[in-house]
Backbone bond lengths (Angstrom), bond angles and torsions (degrees), N, CA, C in turn:
res aa  C-N    CA-C-N  psi(-1)  N-CA   C-N-CA  omega(-1)  CA-C   N-CA-C  phi
1 X - - - 1.450 - - 1.536 108.11 -
2 X 1.315 118.52 123.91 1.465 120.97 179.31 1.530 111.53 -67.50
3 X 1.302 115.74 154.98 1.460 122.16 174.89 1.521 108.47 -133.95
4 X 1.318 115.51 160.57 1.464 121.75 174.55 1.521 107.39 -118.83
5 X 1.315 115.78 126.42 1.455 121.90 -177.42 1.522 109.21 -133.54
6 X 1.330 118.28 130.68 1.465 118.59 174.75 1.525 110.29 -63.24
7 X 1.321 115.28 142.09 1.462 121.68 177.34 1.519 106.63 -125.68
8 X 1.330 116.33 116.58 1.464 121.86 -173.81 1.520 111.39 -105.67
9 X 1.307 115.80 145.32 1.457 123.77 178.79 1.522 108.22 -107.03
10 X 1.309 116.98 125.63 1.463 123.12 174.77 1.515 108.10 -117.94
11 X 1.325 116.54 150.97 1.458 119.70 177.31 1.523 110.03 -69.42
12 X 1.351 116.43 -58.26 1.468 120.26 -179.07 1.529 112.81 -160.61
13 X 1.327 117.76 15.62 1.461 120.24 -174.13 1.530 113.48 -121.63
14 X 1.315 116.77 29.55 1.460 121.75 -179.18 1.528 111.88 -58.84
15 X 1.315 117.81 -46.79 1.467 120.69 -179.50 1.516 111.46 -59.34
16 X 1.326 116.99 -42.53 1.466 121.84 178.07 1.533 110.25 -64.35
17 X 1.327 116.84 -39.97 1.467 120.71 179.30 1.527 110.58 -64.13
18 X 1.317 117.78 -43.10 1.467 120.70 179.22 1.524 110.22 -60.76
19 X 1.324 117.10 -43.23 1.468 120.48 177.37 1.527 110.98 -63.28
20 X 1.322 117.15 -42.60 1.461 122.72 -179.85 1.527 111.05 -61.22
21 X 1.330 116.94 -49.85 1.463 120.36 179.99 1.525 110.80 -65.25
22 X 1.319 117.24 -36.24 1.459 120.72 175.95 1.519 112.11 -62.56
23 X 1.342 117.40 -37.10 1.460 120.61 179.45 1.529 111.66 -68.50
24 X 1.318 117.28 -23.96 1.468 121.69 -178.88 1.526 111.24 -91.58
25 X 1.318 116.34 -47.18 1.465 120.99 -171.18 1.526 114.12 -104.86
26 X 1.304 117.88 -3.43 1.461 120.26 -178.30 1.522 110.55 102.70
27 X 1.295 115.72 -178.62 1.461 123.16 -175.69 1.531 111.32 -46.13
28 X 1.351 117.17 121.00 1.464 119.17 -177.58 1.525 114.95 -77.04
29 X 1.318 118.42 2.23 1.472 121.00 177.02 1.523 111.71 48.33
30 X 1.302 115.58 57.27 1.454 121.75 178.36 1.520 109.00 -62.17
31 X 1.329 116.76 126.82 1.464 120.95 -174.86 1.521 112.60 -108.56
32 X 1.286 116.50 -51.98 1.458 120.16 -172.54 1.515 108.33 -131.21
33 X 1.287 115.21 134.27 1.460 120.22 173.68 1.523 108.08 -126.12
34 X 1.300 115.75 134.78 1.460 120.54 172.80 1.515 107.47 -123.71
35 X 1.288 115.00 128.36 1.454 119.75 179.41 1.509 112.26 -84.62
36 X 1.309 114.60 158.71 1.460 120.58 175.26 1.524 108.40 -92.59
37 X 1.324 117.60 165.51 1.469 120.10 -179.68 1.531 113.30 -57.61
38 X 1.341 117.15 -27.41 1.468 119.17 -179.65 1.526 112.80 -86.58
39 X 1.334 117.27 5.68 1.457 121.30 176.72 1.511 114.68 93.66
40 X 1.304 118.24 -3.28 1.464 121.12 178.84 1.515 111.82 -87.59
41 X 1.306 115.41 179.19 1.455 121.71 177.85 1.524 109.24 -79.16
42 X 1.320 116.80 132.81 1.460 120.50 178.29 1.527 111.27 -112.39
43 X 1.335 117.77 -56.29 1.467 122.02 -178.24 1.525 108.89 -128.91
44 X 1.338 114.89 142.52 1.462 120.27 176.81 1.516 109.50 -141.69
45 X 1.304 115.46 150.31 1.457 123.36 172.12 1.520 105.58 -121.97
46 X 1.335 116.66 128.07 1.447 120.33 -178.82 1.523 109.30 -149.18
47 X 1.323 115.86 168.54 1.460 121.05 178.31 1.514 109.60 -120.50
48 X 1.324 114.98 143.15 1.452 122.66 172.97 1.522 106.48 -126.62
49 X 1.337 116.33 114.76 1.472 121.91 -176.92 1.524 111.86 49.47
50 X 1.316 116.24 41.16 1.453 121.00 176.88 1.520 115.09 86.54
51 X 1.333 117.96 -8.66 1.470 121.32 178.80 1.523 109.11 -89.89
52 X 1.305 116.79 117.18 1.460 120.75 177.19 1.520 109.17 -70.97
53 X 1.325 115.50 138.75 1.461 122.77 179.59 1.522 107.90 -133.83
54 X 1.302 116.64 133.80 1.457 122.65 172.09 1.522 106.35 -107.24
55 X 1.312 117.48 144.26 1.466 119.42 -178.94 1.513 110.44 -156.19
56 X 1.329 115.16 159.90 1.461 119.46 177.59 1.514 110.91 -146.74
57 X 1.315 114.62 153.57 1.457 123.75 169.38 1.520 105.81 -92.01
58 X 1.302 117.20 110.28 1.463 118.77 -176.40 1.523 112.66 -131.28
59 X 1.317 117.15 11.32 1.450 120.77 177.31 1.512 113.15 81.74
60 X 1.320 114.88 173.60 1.465 119.53 -178.87 1.526 110.80 -67.86
61 X 1.281 115.52 163.52 1.451 118.58 177.59 1.513 113.03 135.84
62 X 1.324 116.34 -20.86 1.459 120.15 179.34 1.523 108.56 -130.96
63 X 1.309 116.87 88.79 1.473 119.03 -177.58 1.523 111.71 -65.08
64 X 1.324 114.42 146.64 1.464 119.84 177.76 1.517 109.53 -77.79
65 X 1.315 115.38 160.09 1.452 121.88 -177.79 1.518 109.08 -143.83
66 X 1.328 116.31 151.44 1.455 118.42 175.42 1.528 112.23 -76.94
67 X 1.338 115.70 6.09 1.467 119.25 173.00 1.530 110.06 -66.13
68 X 1.333 116.64 -19.31 1.460 121.92 170.76 1.515 106.25 -121.00
69 X 1.334 116.68 126.74 1.463 120.01 177.95 1.522 109.89 -139.95
70 X 1.315 114.27 157.58 1.460 122.39 174.56 1.517 107.26 -93.32
71 X 1.320 117.50 128.94 1.459 123.75 -178.89 1.519 107.75 -102.17
72 X 1.330 116.30 111.48 1.457 121.34 -179.46 1.528 107.30 -103.96
73 X 1.308 116.05 106.51 1.470 121.69 -178.48 1.523 107.72 -88.70
74 X 1.328 115.75 119.66 1.461 121.90 -175.94 1.524 109.98 -124.80
75 X 1.328 115.86 173.91 1.457 121.23 178.97 1.523 108.73 -132.57
76 X 1.316 116.48 119.27 1.457 121.26 176.17 1.523 113.24 91.33
77 X 1.326 114.24 155.25 1.466 120.65 -177.19 1.521 112.27 -64.79
78 X 1.331 116.75 -33.94 1.466 119.57 179.84 1.533 110.89 -59.95
79 X 1.326 117.47 -43.39 1.467 120.04 178.45 1.524 111.00 -69.32
80 X 1.339 117.55 -39.87 1.471 119.90 175.89 1.520 108.89 -55.56
81 X 1.321 116.60 -52.53 1.468 121.27 -177.07 1.525 111.51 -60.17
82 X 1.326 116.38 -44.28 1.470 120.49 -178.17 1.533 111.53 -59.20
83 X 1.321 116.95 -54.50 1.465 119.59 -176.14 1.526 111.48 -70.64
84 X 1.320 117.39 -35.30 1.463 121.40 178.77 1.532 109.90 -59.72
85 X 1.325 115.82 -53.36 1.467 120.07 -177.91 1.527 111.51 -65.83
86 X 1.314 117.19 -41.22 1.463 120.64 -178.59 1.523 111.05 -63.70
87 X 1.324 118.01 -43.69 1.467 120.81 -177.87 1.524 112.18 -72.15
88 X 1.336 117.85 -25.29 1.472 121.04 177.14 1.524 112.79 -80.81
89 X 1.322 117.39 -17.29 1.460 121.70 -173.47 1.528 112.02 -55.33
90 X 1.302 115.27 139.38 1.453 121.31 173.77 1.512 115.20 78.99
91 X 1.329 118.62 15.13 1.452 118.52 174.40 1.508 116.83 123.60
92 X 1.334 118.34 15.09 1.458 119.87 175.97 1.527 110.13 -73.43
93 X 1.324 116.28 175.49 1.465 119.60 177.13 1.525 110.30 -138.21
94 X 1.308 114.40 142.99 1.459 121.03 177.58 1.512 109.83 -76.34
95 X 1.307 116.06 140.90 1.446 122.00 171.81 1.533 106.18 -116.75
96 X 1.285 119.24 -157.58 1.462 122.55 -176.75 1.522 111.86 -102.28
97 X 1.325 115.32 158.11 1.472 123.27 168.48 1.525 113.99 60.10
98 X 1.331 117.72 37.67 1.457 120.57 178.50 1.519 114.57 87.25
99 X 1.338 117.28 7.76 1.460 121.81 179.72 1.526 109.54 -99.94
100 X 1.324 114.84 148.70 1.459 121.35 172.57 1.522 108.28 -149.24
101 X 1.304 115.18 164.71 1.463 121.28 175.82 1.519 107.06 -121.52
102 X 1.319 117.20 125.82 1.465 119.60 -178.63 1.525 110.18 -78.77
103 X 1.311 116.27 176.85 1.469 121.00 -175.16 1.531 113.40 -66.99
104 X 1.325 117.00 -11.09 1.464 121.15 177.99 1.524 111.70 -97.47
105 X 1.335 116.68 0.80 1.454 121.04 178.82 1.520 114.37 88.96
106 X 1.343 117.17 4.96 1.463 120.76 178.05 1.530 109.62 -81.45
107 X 1.323 116.68 135.08 1.460 121.66 177.64 1.529 110.10 -89.07
108 X 1.315 114.53 140.57 1.460 122.28 -179.01 1.521 109.47 -133.42
109 X 1.318 115.84 146.72 1.455 122.33 168.47 1.524 106.75 -116.97
110 X 1.329 116.02 123.17 1.461 120.71 176.94 1.524 105.68 -107.46
111 X 1.334 115.32 100.39 1.461 121.62 -167.98 1.526 110.45 -121.82
112 X 1.334 116.00 118.64 1.465 119.03 178.10 1.529 111.60 -79.65
113 X 1.314 115.58 149.13 1.460 120.37 177.07 1.530 110.36 -59.12
114 X 1.320 116.54 -26.37 1.467 120.53 178.81 1.526 111.51 -65.25
115 X 1.327 117.93 -33.22 1.466 120.69 175.14 1.521 109.88 -68.68
116 X 1.319 116.74 -45.38 1.465 120.43 178.31 1.532 110.09 -56.11
117 X 1.338 116.37 -43.62 1.467 120.39 -179.83 1.525 111.44 -66.51
118 X 1.321 117.11 -41.94 1.469 120.85 -179.08 1.523 111.02 -64.63
119 X 1.327 117.18 -39.72 1.465 120.82 -179.37 1.523 112.49 -70.75
120 X 1.324 116.89 -23.62 1.466 120.07 180.00 1.531 111.71 -104.75
121 X 1.317 116.74 17.82 1.465 121.07 178.57 1.526 109.35 -57.88
122 X 1.330 118.48 133.73 1.468 120.21 -179.34 1.533 112.99 -66.53
123 X 1.321 117.36 -19.19 1.462 121.06 175.14 1.530 107.59 -82.67
124 X 1.344 118.31 110.87 1.462 120.52 -174.35 1.527 113.78 -59.73
125 X 1.314 117.16 -31.96 1.476 119.79 178.52 1.526 110.98 -65.81
126 X 1.318 116.43 -42.72 1.464 120.59 179.53 1.530 110.61 -68.03
127 X 1.309 116.98 -39.23 1.466 120.50 177.91 1.529 110.21 -64.95
128 X 1.333 117.38 -42.64 1.477 120.90 177.49 1.522 111.19 -62.65
129 X 1.343 115.55 -42.87 1.458 119.86 178.12 1.529 110.46 -59.00
130 X 1.323 116.49 -45.08 1.471 120.41 179.29 1.529 110.61 -61.66
131 X 1.332 117.44 -42.15 1.460 121.22 179.43 1.534 110.45 -63.04
132 X 1.314 117.39 -47.54 1.467 120.74 -179.57 1.524 110.91 -62.80
133 X 1.323 116.41 -39.98 1.461 120.37 178.71 1.521 110.30 -64.26
134 X 1.331 116.85 -47.09 1.463 120.87 179.42 1.525 111.13 -58.94
135 X 1.327 117.29 -42.02 1.463 120.88 -178.22 1.530 112.53 -62.09
136 X 1.329 116.63 -22.78 1.459 120.72 178.16 1.520 114.10 -93.37
137 X 1.300 117.32 0.96 1.464 120.66 -177.53 1.520 111.69 -104.77
138 X 1.313 115.26 157.80 1.457 121.47 165.00 1.525 105.10 -98.40
139 X 1.338 117.26 -83.08 1.467 119.90 171.71 1.526 107.31 -71.04
140 X 1.324 116.83 138.66 1.460 120.99 179.34 1.529 109.24 -71.95
141 X 1.324 115.05 126.50 1.456 122.20 175.88 1.530 106.07 -112.61
142 X 1.317 115.12 105.59 1.460 122.28 -171.43 1.529 111.83 -58.96
143 X 1.326 117.66 -42.91 1.471 120.71 -176.17 1.525 111.37 -59.24
144 X 1.321 117.60 -31.59 1.461 120.72 179.84 1.526 112.59 -73.73
145 X 1.310 117.76 -21.95 1.465 121.28 -178.21 1.516 113.54 -75.19
146 X 1.319 115.59 -23.74 1.451 119.50 -171.45 1.523 112.55 -118.15
147 X 1.319 117.64 19.52 1.478 119.98 178.31 1.495 110.62 -62.65
């Protein structure tokens, strides 16, 4: 049975990234490690919240883009705040509409179920209000969506 697994390219900080994601999401379930000829980490297979990820340290040459992002579906402002701050730690940057880029250049969306509900509100005025509010935010602030 075929599977689809994200495969990420890192310049030389894959091991640090695995530790970082493990500190945020829990045990990364490291499965396979392949070393490089110089003794460093080359390829790894690990899991984050049950999602298998393949990755390698292959040097510069393939810049990351927000055309690929990790979607973290959360519930409540406390979870938004927790994951937002944790993923920004050590040099990440805030983007718009619940998006951020971590210090490894990976794009993330930290999206509460409350935003999904507000955007799909059957009242078109309320849905538009939620959309306009979201467009003006970096980190999603749930209370502002439902004023």
